[in-house]
C-alpha positions as CSV (number, residue, x, y, z in Angstrom):
1,M,51.9,-40.0,-18.7
2,K,48.7,-41.5,-20.0
3,Q,46.8,-39.6,-17.3
4,N,48.3,-36.3,-18.4
5,R,47.3,-37.0,-22.0
6,A,43.8,-38.0,-20.9
7,L,43.5,-34.8,-18.9
8,R,44.6,-32.7,-21.8
9,L,42.1,-34.4,-24.1
10,L,39.3,-33.9,-21.6
11,C,40.1,-30.1,-21.4
12,A,40.2,-29.8,-25.2
13,V,36.7,-31.5,-25.4
14,V,35.3,-29.1,-22.7
15,C,36.7,-26.1,-24.5
16,A,35.3,-27.2,-27.8
17,L,31.9,-27.7,-26.3
18,A,32.0,-24.3,-24.7
19,L,32.7,-22.7,-28.0
20,L,29.7,-24.5,-29.5
21,L,27.3,-23.5,-26.8
22,P,25.5,-20.1,-27.1
23,A,26.5,-17.4,-24.6
24,A,24.2,-17.1,-21.6
25,P,21.7,-14.3,-21.9
26,T,21.9,-11.4,-19.4
27,A,18.1,-11.5,-18.8
28,Q,16.8,-13.8,-16.1
29,A,16.3,-17.3,-17.3
30,A,12.8,-18.5,-17.9
31,G,12.9,-20.9,-15.1
32,D,13.7,-18.1,-12.7
33,V,10.8,-15.8,-13.7
34,Y,8.0,-15.8,-11.2
35,F,4.6,-14.2,-12.0
36,T,2.2,-13.4,-9.1
37,A,-1.6,-13.9,-9.3
38,I,-4.3,-13.0,-6.8
39,N,-7.3,-15.1,-7.4
40,D,-8.1,-14.6,-11.1
41,S,-5.9,-11.5,-11.6
42,L,-2.4,-11.6,-12.9
43,L,-0.2,-8.9,-11.4
44,E,2.3,-6.8,-13.4
45,L,5.7,-8.4,-14.0
46,L,7.8,-5.3,-14.8
47,N,8.5,-2.9,-12.0
48,R,7.4,-5.4,-9.3
49,P,9.6,-7.5,-7.1
50,M,9.2,-11.2,-7.9
51,P,8.6,-14.1,-5.4
52,L,11.8,-15.8,-4.4
53,W,13.0,-18.8,-2.4
54,S,15.0,-18.5,0.8
55,G,15.9,-21.3,3.3
56,G,13.6,-23.7,1.5
57,M,10.6,-21.4,1.9
58,L,8.8,-19.4,-0.8
59,Y,8.6,-15.7,-0.1
60,V,6.5,-12.9,-1.7
61,P,6.7,-9.1,-1.2
62,Y,4.4,-8.3,1.7
63,D,2.2,-5.9,-0.3
64,V,0.8,-8.5,-2.6
65,F,-1.7,-9.3,0.1
66,D,-3.0,-5.7,0.3
67,G,-5.5,-4.9,-2.5
68,N,-4.7,-1.2,-2.1
69,N,-1.2,-1.9,-3.5
70,T,-1.8,-4.5,-6.2
71,S,-4.7,-5.4,-8.4
72,G,-7.4,-4.2,-6.1
73,V,-8.5,-7.8,-5.5
74,D,-9.9,-7.8,-1.9
75,L,-8.3,-10.5,0.2
76,G,-9.6,-8.7,3.3
77,I,-6.0,-7.7,4.3
78,T,-4.3,-4.4,4.8
79,S,-0.6,-3.8,5.6
80,S,1.5,-1.4,7.6
81,Y,5.3,-1.3,7.5
82,N,7.4,1.0,9.7
83,R,11.1,1.1,8.7
84,E,12.1,2.8,11.9
85,S,10.7,0.2,14.3
86,G,11.3,-2.7,11.9
87,I,7.7,-3.9,12.4
88,L,5.6,-5.1,9.5
89,A,1.9,-5.9,10.2
90,L,-0.8,-7.5,8.2
91,Y,-4.4,-6.9,9.4
92,G,-7.5,-9.0,8.6
93,T,-11.1,-8.1,9.0
94,L,-11.8,-10.7,11.7
95,K,-9.6,-9.1,14.3
96,Q,-6.4,-10.6,13.0
97,A,-3.0,-9.1,13.2
98,L,0.1,-10.9,11.9
99,A,3.3,-9.1,12.8
100,F,6.9,-9.6,11.5
101,D,9.8,-8.2,13.5
102,F,12.8,-7.6,11.2
103,N,15.1,-6.7,14.1
104,R,14.5,-10.0,15.9
105,G,13.7,-12.1,12.7
106,I,10.5,-13.5,14.1
107,C,6.8,-13.7,13.2
108,Y,4.0,-13.7,15.7
109,D,0.2,-13.4,16.2
110,A,-0.1,-9.9,17.6
111,I,-3.6,-10.7,19.0
112,A,-2.7,-13.9,20.8
113,D,0.9,-12.7,21.4
114,A,2.1,-16.1,20.2
115,Q,5.2,-16.7,18.0
116,L,4.6,-18.5,14.7
117,S,7.0,-20.2,12.3
118,G,8.7,-18.2,9.5
119,K,10.6,-15.0,9.5
120,P,10.6,-11.9,7.3
121,I,13.5,-11.1,5.0
122,L,14.7,-8.0,3.1
123,R,15.9,-8.2,-0.5
124,N,17.1,-5.0,-2.2
125,G,15.2,-3.0,0.4
126,V,11.9,-4.8,-0.2
127,P,10.3,-6.6,2.7
128,Y,9.3,-10.2,2.0
129,V,7.1,-12.6,4.0
130,P,6.8,-16.4,3.8
131,V,3.7,-17.1,1.7
132,S,2.8,-20.3,3.5
133,T,2.8,-18.5,6.9
134,V,0.6,-15.7,5.8
135,C,-1.9,-17.9,3.9
136,S,-2.2,-20.3,6.8
137,Y,-2.9,-17.5,9.3
138,F,-5.5,-15.7,7.2
139,G,-7.2,-18.9,5.8
140,L,-5.9,-18.5,2.2
141,T,-4.4,-21.0,-0.1
142,Y,-1.6,-20.7,-2.7
143,S,-0.2,-22.8,-5.5
144,T,3.0,-22.7,-7.6
145,I,2.2,-23.4,-11.2
146,S,4.9,-24.3,-13.7
147,I,4.6,-22.7,-17.1
148,S,6.9,-22.5,-20.1
149,Q,7.9,-18.9,-19.1
150,G,8.7,-19.9,-15.5
151,Y,6.2,-20.1,-12.7
152,V,3.0,-18.5,-11.4
153,V,2.6,-18.1,-7.6
154,R,-1.2,-17.8,-7.2
155,I,-2.7,-16.7,-3.9
156,K,-6.4,-17.5,-3.4
157,N,-9.3,-17.0,-1.1
158,D,-12.9,-18.3,-1.4
159,G,-13.6,-15.7,-4.0
160,V,-11.5,-17.5,-6.6
161,V,-13.4,-18.7,-9.7
162,L,-11.0,-20.5,-12.1
163,S,-9.0,-23.6,-11.4
164,D,-5.2,-23.3,-11.8
165,E,-5.3,-25.1,-15.1
166,V,-8.1,-23.0,-16.5
167,F,-6.6,-19.8,-15.2
168,V,-3.2,-20.4,-16.9
169,E,-5.0,-21.2,-20.1
170,A,-7.2,-18.1,-19.9
171,A,-4.2,-15.8,-19.0
172,S,-1.7,-17.4,-21.5
173,G,-1.8,-14.4,-23.9
174,L,-1.3,-11.9,-21.1
175,I,1.5,-14.0,-19.6
176,E,3.3,-14.2,-22.9
177,R,3.0,-10.5,-23.6
178,R,4.3,-9.6,-20.1
179,Y,7.1,-12.1,-20.3
180,R,8.2,-10.6,-23.7
181,E,8.1,-7.1,-22.2
182,Y,10.1,-8.3,-19.2
183,T,12.8,-10.0,-21.3
184,Q,13.1,-7.0,-23.6
185,A,13.5,-4.7,-20.7
186,T,16.1,-6.8,-18.9
187,Q,18.3,-7.4,-22.0
188,P,21.1,-4.9,-22.6
189,S,20.1,-2.3,-25.1
190,T,22.1,-1.5,-28.2
191,P,23.0,2.2,-28.5
192,V,21.2,3.7,-31.4
193,T,22.6,6.8,-33.2
194,P,19.6,9.1,-33.6
195,E,19.0,10.3,-37.2
196,V,19.6,14.0,-37.5
197,V,16.8,15.7,-39.3
198,P,17.2,19.3,-40.4
199,P,14.5,21.6,-39.1
200,D,11.7,22.7,-41.4
201,E,12.1,26.4,-41.3
202,S,8.7,26.9,-42.9
203,T,6.9,25.5,-39.9
204,G,8.7,27.6,-37.3
205,P,10.2,26.4,-34.1
206,T,8.6,23.5,-32.2
207,I,7.0,24.5,-28.9
208,P,7.1,21.8,-26.3
209,E,3.8,20.9,-24.6
210,V,3.5,21.8,-20.9
211,D,1.0,20.8,-18.3
212,E,-2.0,23.0,-17.8
213,E,-2.0,25.4,-14.9
214,P,-4.6,24.4,-12.3
215,T,-7.9,26.2,-12.7
216,E,-11.2,26.3,-10.8
217,E,-12.4,23.5,-13.1
218,N,-9.8,21.1,-11.8
219,I,-11.0,18.4,-9.4
220,T,-10.1,19.1,-5.8
221,T,-9.1,16.1,-3.6
222,V,-10.8,16.2,-0.2
223,Y,-9.1,14.4,2.7
224,L,-11.3,13.5,5.6
225,G,-10.1,13.7,9.2
226,I,-12.2,12.4,12.1
227,R,-11.6,13.7,15.6
228,C,-12.1,10.8,18.0
229,D,-12.3,12.6,21.3
230,E,-16.0,11.8,21.1
231,T,-16.5,8.2,19.8
232,G,-20.2,7.5,20.4
233,S,-21.0,6.9,16.7
234,L,-17.6,5.7,15.5
235,E,-18.9,2.3,14.5
236,T,-21.7,3.8,12.5
237,I,-19.3,6.2,10.8
238,L,-17.1,3.2,9.8
239,D,-20.1,1.4,8.4
240,T,-20.9,4.5,6.3
241,L,-17.4,4.9,5.0
242,D,-17.2,1.2,4.2
243,A,-20.5,1.3,2.3
244,Q,-19.3,4.4,0.3
245,R,-15.8,2.9,-0.2
246,K,-14.2,6.0,1.3
247,K,-11.2,6.3,3.6
248,A,-10.4,8.8,6.4
249,A,-7.8,9.6,9.0
250,F,-9.0,8.9,12.6
251,F,-7.3,11.0,15.3
252,F,-7.4,9.5,18.8
253,P,-6.3,11.1,22.0
254,P,-4.0,8.6,23.9
255,E,-6.6,7.7,26.6
256,E,-9.2,6.9,23.9
257,L,-7.0,4.4,22.1
258,E,-7.2,1.9,24.9
259,R,-11.0,2.2,25.0
260,Q,-11.4,1.6,21.3
261,D,-8.9,-1.2,20.8
262,D,-11.4,-3.4,19.0
263,L,-12.3,-0.7,16.5
264,L,-8.6,0.2,16.0
265,Y,-8.1,-3.2,14.3
266,R,-11.2,-2.6,12.1
267,I,-9.9,0.9,11.2
268,L,-6.5,-0.5,10.1
269,A,-8.1,-3.5,8.4
270,Q,-10.4,-1.3,6.3
271,G,-7.4,0.7,5.1
272,H,-7.9,3.9,7.1
273,T,-5.2,5.9,8.7
274,V,-4.8,6.1,12.5
275,G,-3.4,9.4,13.8
276,L,-3.0,11.0,17.2
277,L,-5.0,13.9,18.7
278,A,-2.7,15.9,20.9
279,E,-3.7,19.4,22.0
280,G,-1.4,20.3,24.8
281,A,-1.3,23.8,26.2
282,T,2.5,23.9,25.5
283,L,4.7,22.2,22.9
284,A,6.2,20.0,25.6
285,Q,2.7,18.8,26.7
286,T,1.8,18.0,23.1
287,Q,5.0,16.1,22.6
288,Q,4.3,14.0,25.8
289,L,0.8,13.2,24.5
290,L,2.3,12.1,21.2
291,R,4.8,9.9,22.9
292,D,2.0,8.4,25.1
293,G,-0.2,7.8,22.1
294,N,2.5,6.0,20.1
295,R,3.4,3.9,23.1
296,I,-0.2,2.8,23.5
297,L,-0.6,2.3,19.7
298,R,2.5,0.1,19.6
299,E,1.3,-2.0,22.5
300,L,-2.2,-2.5,20.9
301,T,-1.4,-2.8,17.2
302,Y,2.4,-3.2,17.0
303,T,2.5,0.0,14.8
304,T,3.2,3.7,15.3
305,T,2.1,6.8,13.4
306,Q,3.6,10.1,12.3
307,V,0.2,11.8,11.7
308,A,-1.2,14.1,14.3
309,L,-3.8,16.7,14.8
310,V,-2.2,19.4,17.0
311,P,-2.7,23.1,17.8
312,R,-2.0,25.3,14.8
313,A,0.7,27.3,16.7
314,Q,2.7,24.2,17.3
315,R,2.6,22.7,13.8
316,A,5.8,24.1,12.4
317,Q,8.0,23.0,15.2
318,L,6.4,19.5,15.3
319,E,6.8,19.2,11.5
320,E,10.5,20.0,11.9
321,L,10.7,17.0,14.2
322,G,9.1,14.7,11.6
323,W,5.4,14.8,12.4
324,I,2.9,15.1,9.6
325,C,0.4,17.6,10.9
326,W,-3.2,17.9,9.9
327,R,-3.8,21.2,8.1
328,E,-7.5,21.8,8.3
329,T,-9.1,23.7,5.4
330,V,-12.7,23.4,6.7
331,N,-14.1,22.5,10.1
332,G,-17.2,20.5,9.1
333,I,-18.3,19.2,12.5
334,P,-22.1,19.5,12.3
335,D,-24.4,20.4,15.2
336,E,-28.0,19.4,15.9
337,M,-29.5,22.3,13.9
338,D,-27.7,21.5,10.6
339,S,-29.9,20.4,7.8
340,G,-28.8,18.4,4.7
341,A,-28.9,21.1,2.0
342,G,-27.6,24.0,4.1
343,Y,-24.9,22.0,5.7
344,T,-23.5,20.6,2.5
345,E,-23.7,23.9,0.7
346,A,-21.6,25.6,3.4
347,I,-19.0,22.8,3.3
348,V,-18.7,22.9,-0.5
349,R,-18.4,26.7,-0.4
350,G,-15.7,26.4,2.2
351,L,-13.7,23.8,0.3
352,G,-13.8,25.7,-3.0
353,K,-12.2,24.4,-6.2
354,N,-9.2,26.6,-6.6
355,R,-6.7,24.2,-5.0
356,Y,-5.4,20.7,-5.5
357,S,-6.4,19.4,-2.1
358,A,-8.5,20.3,0.9
359,Y,-8.7,19.0,4.5
360,L,-12.1,18.5,6.0
361,T,-12.4,17.9,9.7
362,L,-15.4,16.0,11.2
363,D,-15.9,14.2,14.5
364,A,-17.1,10.7,15.6
365,G,-20.3,12.0,17.2
366,G,-24.0,11.4,16.3
367,N,-24.4,14.5,14.2
368,T,-21.5,13.5,11.9
369,A,-23.0,10.0,11.6
370,R,-26.3,11.5,10.7
371,M,-24.9,13.8,8.0
372,L,-22.1,11.7,6.6
373,T,-23.9,9.9,3.8
374,T,-25.5,13.2,2.6
375,L,-22.1,15.0,2.8
376,L,-20.3,12.3,0.8
377,T,-23.1,12.2,-1.8
378,A,-22.9,16.0,-2.2
379,L,-19.1,15.9,-2.6
380,R,-19.4,13.3,-5.3
381,S,-22.1,15.2,-7.2
382,E,-19.9,18.4,-7.1
383,G,-17.0,16.5,-8.6
384,Y,-14.7,16.3,-5.5
385,A,-12.5,13.2,-5.1
386,V,-12.4,11.8,-1.6
387,N,-9.1,9.9,-1.1
388,V,-7.0,8.3,1.5
389,P,-5.4,11.1,3.5
390,L,-1.8,11.4,4.6
391,E,-0.5,8.0,3.7
392,V,1.8,6.7,6.4
393,R,2.1,3.0,5.4
394,L,5.8,3.3,4.6
């Protein structure tokens, strides 16, 4: 009897305390909010997946290591994720390739063909990788810093300037503002009845603004495609593109992929696109070349591609099968007689400025290497934007 009375008393006390305690907010609690920083740059908090813990390991979205996808801070790493094959790869500039296989749940050094500790995970469709494994492989460091708003996961290379303590102090204002924006965005909104304002007939009807139609003054984006059936100056061309901070798509025939395996890693690590050059006399022959190319590419780099330079007459059928075919606007492959001014003038005239984008084909031979700096300078002075072509990092 005494036990029953004691139990009823305990229940009453718990219920009373529950009534006194405030209701839990729907927004994520402060202790669960994880910011991400790369060196001395704080990444966005809204619209970006946060780091998380799984199986006692700290995980981050794979793309935080790739400066093309985040703050632009160069950690010397680029990424490639193919949903179909379930392979995610991170490439370093020192012939490094760290691969994650989602189907088998393993991580391995793709160069040494050696399995490493850690495995990838998917959360809400986002691929995550263990931060300790990636940092250890690429010679990076990381720290988890406790702050009043939650935590900061900070990934660093030797380019970092500020200590963790100084960084948090310097970024405190930005951290607070982004935290406030995050909590406001994640709390349930209260419906607001809009105020009905009668129209002012004296001013006439309101005409909504619309985007301007493209004109000849609009900037044209130029995509560069490099045929690699001749590769004598490929390394020089890569040096020039790297110095000019420009990207290109490199199209290799299957047999050339094996001969250029070292430069393939450099191409991927510098953020370029690798495509296949397949020019069979028939559709069936071209398809076989594409299959051979992807088989070799998978063996060498643990990735595949959907981008291809194929005969014009076969494009439509291959595009129906899922290939992204190079649609050349101008063939700009120079010959020995081309001079700087005449060559660039002909290219600019062929590109025009009455379209949103244009596709310029070059090769990896000595004449392209000789003319490339002049060509890129001319395109910049004429107002063209040279961007990464045919993004296939899914």
